[in-house]
N, C-alpha and C positions, 0 to 999 in steps of 0.2 A: 362457847368455851368459857370456863370460869375466868374471872378477872378481865374480861374484855367487853366492850359495849358493841362490838361489831357483830352483826347478825348475817349469817349466810343461809340462803335458801338451799335446802338439800337438792341434790340432783334429781331430775325427773326419773321415772321408771324407764323411760325410753333411753335417756342418757346413761343410766346405770347399766342397762342391758348392753350398751356399746363398749363399756370399759374392758371386759375380758378380751374382746377381739382387738381393740386398740392396743392394749398392753402386749398381746401376742405379736401384733404387727410391728410395734416399735422395738420390741425385744429382738425380733428377727432382723430388722433393719440395722440394729446396733451391733449384732453379733459378728464376731470375726469369723471368717470362713476357714475351713480346713485346707491345708495346702492341696492344690489340684482341684478343688471344688469350684463350681461356677458360683460366683457371688449372687445373692438374691437381688441386689440392686447394683447398678453401675456406680463406680466411684464418683463422688460429687465433691465439689469445693464447699468449704464451710459457707453458710449463708448468714447474712446480717439483716436485721430489721430494727426499726424504731417502734417503740410502743409507749404511748402516753396513757398511763392509767395504772391501776393496781393489778398486781399479779397475786393470785390466791392459791395456796397449797391446800388440797383437800385430802383428808385421810378418813378411813373408816375403822375406828378403833374397836368397834364391836358390831356384830350383826344388827343392821337397821339403824346404826348410829353414825352420823356424818359430822365431821368437824372441819372447819376452814380457818385458815390463818393468812393474813395479808403479809406478803414478803416485804421486808424492809432492808435498806442498805446497811451493811454491817459497820460502815464508817459514820454516816451522818444520820441514819435512822429514817431517811426519806422513803416514802411508800408510793408516791405518785408518778415517779419517772420525770421526763421521758426516759425509758430504759433503752439501752442499746443491747439487743439480743443477738448473740452469736451462737451458732450451732454447727457442730461437725457431725451430727447424727448420732454421736455417742454421748457427748457432753454439751451442756448448755451453759453459757456464760452471760451474766447480766452486768452491764456497765451502767453506773449511776451518773447523773449530771455532775456530782461532786468529784468524779474522777475515779472512784473506787470500782474495782472489778471483782466479781464474786462468782465462784463455782459452788459455793457451799450453801445455796439457797434452798435445797431440798425439793425443788420443783421437778415434776416428771415432764418429759418432753411433750407428752400429750396435753398437759395442762397449759403449756405455753403455746403449742401449735393451735389449739382451739380458740385462743383469744387474738391471735395475730390476724390483721386484715389480709385479704387476698391481694397479691400484687400482680 
């Protein structure tokens, strides 16, 4: 990306091939169901996790072109965390050690899900 010294390796072909199915899955899980319809997933409580490290938002602005940007705290600019990640399956909230909480990070649920350790 212009103006940054950070370099991101582009996703592998195997990883890129998973994206359409992951996007469809997370879209279906986040969708509200029609009255009377059986939900795709049972209701779940929001989950919380701690993540010490950088979170990166990936975009594909043109065919064959990938860009990545490290997400920073809107208050202090910190990028290392440890982040408190809270998700209700529709919206993800990041909490910074400085106390700021943000929903305006632009990360997709799949970008966060893939970096969190298994519990």
